[in-house]
C-alpha positions in Angstrom: -5.2 43.2 13.8 -9.1 44.1 13.2 -8.8 43.9 9.5 -7.1 40.4 9.7 -10.4 39.5 12.1 -12.9 40.6 9.6 -11.4 38.8 6.8 -13.1 37.0 3.5 -14.2 34.0 5.5 -15.9 36.1 8.2 -17.6 38.5 5.8 -19.1 35.6 3.6 -21.0 34.5 6.6 -21.7 37.6 8.3 -25.1 38.3 7.1 -28.0 36.1 8.4 -31.0 37.4 6.5 -34.2 37.5 8.5 -32.8 36.3 11.7 -30.7 37.7 14.4 -29.3 41.1 14.1 -30.8 41.0 10.4 -34.3 40.1 11.7 -37.1 42.7 10.9 -37.9 43.4 14.3 -34.4 44.6 15.1 -33.9 46.4 12.0 -36.9 48.2 11.6 -37.0 50.3 14.8 -33.2 50.8 14.2 -33.5 52.4 10.9 -36.6 54.3 11.8 -35.0 55.9 14.7 -31.8 56.9 12.8 -33.8 58.4 9.9 -35.6 60.6 12.5 -32.2 61.7 13.8 -31.0 62.4 10.5 -33.4 65.1 10.4 -33.5 65.3 6.4 -29.6 65.4 6.1 -26.8 63.1 5.2 -25.8 60.0 7.5 -22.4 58.6 7.9 -21.9 54.9 9.5 -18.6 54.1 11.1 -17.9 50.5 10.5 -20.5 50.2 8.0 -19.5 46.5 7.5 -21.8 44.5 5.0 -24.4 47.2 5.1 -26.8 45.6 7.8 -28.1 49.1 8.6 -26.7 51.3 5.9 -28.7 49.6 3.0 -32.2 49.7 4.4 -31.6 53.1 5.8 -30.5 54.1 2.1 -34.0 52.4 1.1 -35.7 54.5 3.6 -34.5 57.7 2.0 -31.6 58.9 4.0 -28.4 59.4 2.0 -25.9 57.3 3.6 -21.9 57.1 3.4 -19.4 54.8 5.0 -16.2 54.1 6.4 -14.9 50.6 6.8 -11.5 49.2 7.6 -12.4 45.5 6.1 -12.0 45.4 2.4 -13.6 42.1 2.7 -16.8 43.3 4.3 -17.1 46.1 1.7 -16.9 43.7 -1.1 -20.1 42.0 0.5 -21.6 45.5 0.7 -20.8 45.8 -3.0 -22.9 42.7 -3.8 -26.0 44.8 -2.6 -25.3 48.5 -3.7 -23.0 50.2 -5.8 -20.5 53.1 -4.8 -22.7 55.9 -6.2 -25.6 54.6 -3.8 -23.7 54.3 -0.7 -19.8 55.7 -1.1 -17.3 54.1 1.5 -14.0 55.3 2.5 -11.5 52.4 3.4 -9.9 53.3 6.6 -10.0 53.5 10.5 -13.2 54.9 11.8 -10.7 56.8 14.3 -8.9 58.8 11.7 -10.5 58.2 8.2 -11.9 61.5 6.3 -15.4 61.3 4.1 -16.1 64.5 2.3 -18.8 66.8 3.0 -20.8 67.3 6.2 -23.4 65.0 7.8 -26.3 65.7 10.3 -25.8 62.2 11.8 -22.7 60.0 12.4 -23.6 56.5 14.1 -22.1 53.3 15.3 -24.3 50.6 16.0 -23.9 47.1 17.5 -21.1 47.9 19.9 -18.6 48.6 17.1 -16.7 51.4 19.2 -15.3 48.5 21.4 -13.4 47.1 18.4 -11.2 50.0 19.0 -8.8 48.5 22.0 -7.6 51.6 23.6 -8.9 54.5 25.2 -7.0 57.0 23.0 -8.5 55.3 20.0 -11.9 55.5 21.3 -11.7 59.2 22.2 -10.1 59.8 18.6 -13.3 58.0 17.0 -15.6 60.3 19.1 -13.6 63.3 17.8 -13.7 62.0 14.5 -17.3 62.1 14.6 -17.6 65.8 15.7 -15.3 66.7 12.8 -17.8 65.2 10.3 -21.0 66.7 11.8 -22.4 70.0 11.0 -23.1 72.2 14.2 -26.1 70.7 15.8 -25.6 67.4 14.1 -25.8 64.1 16.2 -23.8 61.3 16.9 -25.5 58.2 18.1 -23.8 55.0 19.5 -25.3 51.5 20.3 -23.3 49.7 22.9 -23.5 47.0 25.4 -23.2 47.5 29.5 -20.5 45.5 30.8 -21.9 42.7 33.0 -19.4 42.8 35.8 -22.2 42.4 38.2 -22.5 38.9 37.1 -18.6 38.1 37.8 -18.4 36.8 41.5 -15.0 36.8 42.7 -12.5 34.4 40.9 -15.0 33.9 37.9 -13.5 35.6 34.8 -16.5 35.0 32.3 -20.1 35.4 31.6 -22.4 33.4 29.3 -23.9 36.2 27.0 -26.0 34.0 24.7 -26.9 30.4 24.8 -29.4 29.0 22.2 -29.4 26.1 19.7 -26.5 26.1 17.6 -24.8 29.1 19.2 -23.1 30.0 22.7 -21.4 33.4 23.3 -18.8 33.4 26.3 -17.2 36.7 27.3 -13.9 36.5 29.4 -13.0 39.8 31.0 -9.6 41.5 32.1 -11.2 44.0 34.6 -7.7 45.6 35.1 -7.7 46.8 31.3 -11.3 47.0 30.5 -10.7 44.2 27.9 -13.3 41.6 26.7 -12.7 38.5 24.5 -15.9 37.4 22.9 -15.8 33.7 22.2 -18.3 32.6 19.4 -19.0 29.0 19.5 -21.2 27.7 16.4 -22.2 24.0 16.4 -24.6 21.4 14.9 -25.9 17.9 15.7 -22.3 16.8 15.2 -19.6 16.7 17.7 -17.8 19.5 16.2 -17.7 23.2 17.0 -16.3 26.2 15.3 -14.9 29.1 17.5 -14.4 32.4 16.3 -13.0 35.2 19.0 -13.2 38.8 18.9 -11.3 41.3 21.3 -13.1 44.5 22.8 -12.4 47.3 25.2 -15.7 48.0 27.0 -16.8 51.5 28.0 -18.9 52.6 30.8 -21.8 55.0 29.8 -20.2 57.4 32.3 -16.9 57.2 30.5 -18.5 57.4 26.8 -20.0 60.7 28.2 -16.9 62.3 29.0 -15.4 61.5 25.9 -18.2 63.0 24.2 -18.0 66.1 26.3 -14.3 66.3 25.5 -15.2 66.4 21.7 -17.9 69.2 22.0 -21.1 66.9 22.5 -23.6 66.9 25.1 -26.0 64.0 25.9 -29.4 64.4 24.3 -30.9 61.2 25.3 -30.1 57.6 26.2 -32.5 54.5 26.1 -32.1 51.1 26.6 -32.7 50.1 23.0 -34.1 51.5 19.5 -37.9 51.3 20.9 -37.1 54.2 23.3 -37.5 51.8 26.5 -35.9 53.5 29.6 -32.3 52.9 30.5 -31.9 51.5 33.8 -29.5 50.0 36.3 -30.5 46.7 34.9 -30.1 47.4 31.1 -27.8 45.2 29.2 -27.3 48.0 26.4 -28.0 51.6 25.6 -28.8 53.7 22.5 -27.0 57.2 23.6 -27.7 60.2 21.3 -25.1 63.2 21.5 -25.7 66.4 19.9 -22.7 68.7 18.5 -22.9 72.6 19.7 -24.2 74.8 17.3 
């Protein structure tokens, strides 16, 4: 299902150089923090996509490898760097195996929520542990479910409303599922809709997944700048450490 979602059409318009999640003010702190956490070793990105983070991290001097389910996304990555520079294994991040050990495994921009069951998400965390050397770190960037913004009888929240783009999230709170509805539009009367399904994870639930895989929580911040994580934070960057 996920491979069908991330097809050639989506891959071809995924990159937005200089703006959005590709903006320098977004990417620079992400790359700098990941390079610090790699601690001079190799990094592995689960769901590497078109290389939004992996390419600048590699240019920063960190050896990077990746796992990606969508061949179309990897084809876009290959327009930027070759296999020798950033090797990629085509497969599911919950089960795929990459040769060697790493000091850092990371998942950015809510990607673990693309796995739609708790069992798959637990398997993903365990897969991260398998790839890390003792003392290595696993980093997850993830949004916090906005259930406090859902009054009774209201199943959706507006995540983003800006010129040309609206994000509407519809919640199935019984199954911890969210469908993100991405509306792109211009000055005409036409709009384009793209939908992505997710399973949201509470921070405490994520901590338990990590504990089951031999990790301890090392730090949690609201963003890549290191801002304090509070009850009002919309997202978190959580760093877990594998036991020595």
